[in-house]
N, C-alpha and C positions, 0 to 999 in steps of 0.2 A: 742068471739071466732070465730063466723061466719065471721066477718069483717077481722079477721086475716088470714083466709084461702083463701079469695077472690083473693089476688095477686098470690098465688101459683097455683090456678086453672087456672088463665089466662096464667101463664108461661107454665104450663103443656099443655094447649090447643094449645098454639103457637108452642111449641116443637113438639107435635104430628102432627100438620098441616105441619110444615117444614119437618119432617121426611117423611110424606106421599108424599109431592111434590118432595122430593129428590129421592124417590124410585119409583115413578110412571112410569118413562120411562122403568125401568128394569122389571116391572110387566106387561107390555103390552103383550097380547097374540101374538103368531107367526102369521105373515101374511099368507094369502093363497099362497101356492107355496113357502113357506119360507124354503123349504128343510128339513134338519135334525135338525132344531133348536127346543129345547124343549119349552113347553108352558111358563114356568117361568125360564128362564135361567139367571143366574147371570154372566156367562162368555162365553156363546155361545157353551157349550159342546154339543156333539151329544146327541140324545134322550136317548139312552142306549149305554153303552160301548161295544166294540168289545169282541168277545168270548175269545180271548187270552190275554187280558190285565192282568197285575199282580193283580189288585184289584179283578177282577172276579175270577181268579184262587184261590186267598186266600179265597174269599167268598164261593166258591164251597167246598174247602177242609175243611173250618170251619163248614159249615152246615153238611157235612157228619160226621165229627168228633163229633159234638154235638149230632146228631141223633143216631149214632151207638155206642156211649160210653156205653149205658145201656144194650143193648141186643145183641151186636155182639162182645163182648170182646174187645171193643175199636179199631176196625179196622179203620185205617186212610188212606187217600190218601197221598202217599209220593211224587209222581210226576205225571204230566199230559203231554201227548204227542199227536200228530196227532189231534190237536184241529181244528174243522171244524164248520162253521156256516151252519146249515141245512135249516133255513128259517128266514125271517124277515117279520113280519106282522104289519100293522098299519091301523087302521080304519075298520078292519073286524073281529069281530063285534064291538070291543071296539076302541075308539079313541086313546088309549094308545099304544105305540110301544112295541113289544115283539120280542126278538131275541132268536131263538132256536139253541142250540149248542150240539155237542157231542165230546167226546175225549176218549183216552185210558188212564186209570188211573193205575199206579203201586201202589198196596196197601201194607200196612204194613205187611200183612200176606204172602207176596211174590208173590201173584197172580196179573195178569193183567186183568182188567175188563173195560167194557164200562161204561162211566158216561154220563148221559144226563142232560142238564139243560136249563132252560128258564130264560132269563133276562127280567124283566118287568119294564116298566116306571112307575114312581109315586107309587111304592109299598113299598118304604122304610118307615122310621119313619115319621109319620104324612103326608105321601105322597109327601115328598120333594125330594126324591131321588129314584134311582132304587133299586131293590131287586131281588133275584132269588130263584128258587126252583131247587133242584138237586136230582138226583136219580142214584144209582149205580145198574146196572143190576145184578140180582141174590142176592142182599142184601136188599130186601124189603119184608120180610116174611109176613107182614100183608097187603101187597098190598096197601099201602097208595097212591102210584102213579100209581095204576092199574097194570095189568100184563105187564111185560117188560118195566116199566116206561112210559107208554103210555100218561099220562097226562102232562108230561114235554117235549113231542115230538110234532112236527107239525102234 
């Protein structure tokens, strides 16, 4: 049985080595002064997306809908306007990029509120993508994000 498995191990080792050599250029760290290129970019996208991109807007609305479904009668974000980037940090104190944003959110209860969110590099699933934390002013009764959403603001 051991002699039977030997050719398969060689094929597997050769395939793994080939895959590593094929992907090695894409896994190179960004050069010094490389601009907005991420550490491990497959396609050269910016380190974190802009505040008003559709993916970020969906992520903000989704996080608020998941968080508030249990304790605020399911209040959701219907629309976001006046989206503004308030800060962009990189290398202080973390090497990862963070983009801080705020917007006006029209809520499903008919009110308009401020929403603050921070988009963070390498915070997604197993650190391969961006993720964010969002807070709607006045809808954080347990102060998870501190008073007036201070932890997601610069």
